[in-house]
N, C-alpha and C positions, 0 to 999 in steps of 0.2 A: 769357523776359520780352521784352517789346517796347514801345518807345515809338513809337507810330504817328505822333505829331506832334512834331517838333523843329524849331524856327524859329530864325532868326538873332536876335541880341539886339535888333535894331531891327525893330519890327512892320512898318515900311514896306518893308523888304527881306525880308519873310517868305518863306522857302523851306521846303517841307515835305519831311521825310526820314523814313524808317523805319529805326530802329536796333534791332537784336536783341541783347539782353544775354545772355551765357552764364552768368548768375548774379549774385548780389548784389555780389560784388567788382567785377565789370566795370561794373555799374550805378554803383557808388560812384566808380570811376575816371572814368567819363563825367561824373558830377555835378561832380567836382573840376575836370576839364578845362573844362567849360562855365563854372564860376565863375571860373576863371583867365582865361577869355576875355571876362569882363565881365558874364556873366549874374548875376542875383540869385538867392538861394535860392527866392524866390517864383516867378520866371520858370521855373526848372528844375522846380519842383514842379508848376506848372500844365501844363507841357509833358508831364510824365510821368504826370500824374493821381495824384500822391502828395502827402502833406502836406509842408509846408515844414520841419517839425521832423524828419521822416524823412530828407529830403534833406540837411539840415544835419548830422544825426548821421552819415550816410554819409561826408560830406566830412570831418568831424572825425576819423573813424576813419582815412581815407587820410592825413590830415595828421599824425596822431600815432602811428600804429602802427609798430612796429619792422619792419625788413625781413623778419625771420623770420616774424613774424605775417602780414604781407601775402602772403608767398610761400605759406605754408600755406593761408591763406584762398582765394587764387586757385587753387592746385593741387587742393584738395579739391573744388572745384566743376567740375572737368573730369571728364566722364563716365568716361573711361578710367582715371582715377587709382585708383579702387577704395578711396579713403580714406573713412573714416567722418567725417562732418562734425562738427567740434568748434568751429568759429569762428562761433557764433551771434552775431547782431548785438548782443544785449543783453550777452553776455560781452565782445565786442570793445569796447563802450562803457565797460565797467567797467575792463578791463585797459589800455586806451589812455591812461588818466590817469597810469599809472605810467611811470617812466623805462624806456628801451628794454631795459636789461639785466634789469630785473625783469619786463618783458613776456615776454621770452624764457624766464625761469624759470617763469612761470605757464603758458606754452605747453607747456613740457616736462612740467610736472605734469599738465596736462590731457590731454596725449597719453599719458602713462604710465597715468593712470587708465582711459583708454579701452582700453589694451592688457591690463588685468587681467582 
């Protein structure tokens, strides 16, 4: 994944950068970072060529996911991990509305189902 155009929050100070994302988790972390730096969801979406809803969903996942869920999401996207992907974005959106302890239970269930 690559965002070929990322600008500063002020269009007057626009500087173009290429950022290469090593998966959806890394993209979500960048979206969260940019929003924390003052960008709006619309600005991030425009810069990445994605929808604002998609960007906001990624940010929500980063803000609400338990540490175990975030670690698994990041780790499974590393090519050398050899892990089967289980952290689909739609599943993450559903599980991240739960308290962290229940998210961890759901992650364990999903991991166990994959191992069967």
